[in-house]
C-alpha positions in Angstrom: 95.2 106.5 -96.9 92.6 106.0 -95.1 89.6 108.1 -95.2 87.9 108.4 -91.6 84.4 109.1 -90.6 84.9 111.1 -87.4 81.9 111.8 -85.2 82.1 113.3 -81.8 78.3 114.5 -80.8 76.7 116.8 -83.2 80.1 116.9 -85.0 81.2 115.3 -87.7 83.9 114.7 -90.0 84.9 112.6 -93.0 88.7 112.9 -93.5 90.9 110.9 -96.2 94.6 110.9 -94.4 97.9 109.4 -93.5 97.8 110.6 -90.1 96.6 108.1 -87.0 92.7 107.9 -85.5 94.0 109.9 -82.7 96.0 112.5 -84.9 92.2 113.3 -87.1 90.5 113.0 -83.9 92.9 116.2 -83.4 92.0 117.7 -86.9 88.2 116.8 -86.6 88.5 119.2 -83.0 89.6 122.6 -84.6 86.7 122.1 -87.4 84.1 122.1 -84.1 82.6 125.8 -84.2 80.3 127.6 -81.5 77.2 125.5 -82.9 79.2 122.4 -82.6 78.3 119.9 -78.6 81.1 117.9 -78.4 79.9 114.4 -76.3 82.3 112.8 -74.2 84.0 110.1 -76.7 85.0 110.6 -80.6 84.5 107.4 -82.8 86.4 106.9 -85.7 85.8 104.9 -88.3 86.8 103.9 -91.5 82.7 102.2 -92.9 81.0 105.5 -91.9 79.7 107.9 -88.7 79.4 105.7 -85.5 77.9 105.9 -82.0 77.9 104.6 -78.6 74.7 102.5 -80.3 76.3 102.2 -83.6 80.0 101.4 -82.5 81.3 97.8 -82.4 85.0 96.4 -82.0 86.6 97.6 -85.5 85.6 101.3 -83.3 88.2 103.6 -82.8 86.5 105.5 -79.7 88.4 107.7 -78.0 87.9 110.5 -75.0 87.7 114.1 -76.1 89.5 114.5 -73.3 92.1 113.1 -74.7 91.9 114.5 -77.7 91.4 118.0 -76.1 94.5 118.3 -74.9 96.7 116.4 -77.2 94.9 119.5 -79.7 96.3 121.6 -76.5 92.2 122.6 -75.5 91.4 123.0 -71.8 87.8 121.5 -70.4 86.2 124.2 -68.6 85.4 122.2 -65.5 82.3 124.5 -64.6 80.7 123.7 -67.1 78.0 120.3 -67.8 79.4 117.1 -69.3 77.7 117.6 -72.7 81.1 119.7 -72.6 80.0 123.0 -74.4 81.9 126.5 -74.1 85.2 125.4 -74.5 
């Protein structure tokens, strides 16, 4: 069973599962709280937390909009690009 390190902005979650990386990202987005600030992308890796600087070819990079849509969330178009205020 893989252990995913999932990062999106200030959200960081370790998750052991048989789910796919995108399914793991959906679980992670549902773990957010009012203090989390999400970025444009989810970075999912089995070797540790990654971001736009440390991601490489084996890091799964998934757009926040895609994960939010699958999770049944709507993004408020009036918010700025850091995607606060779901």
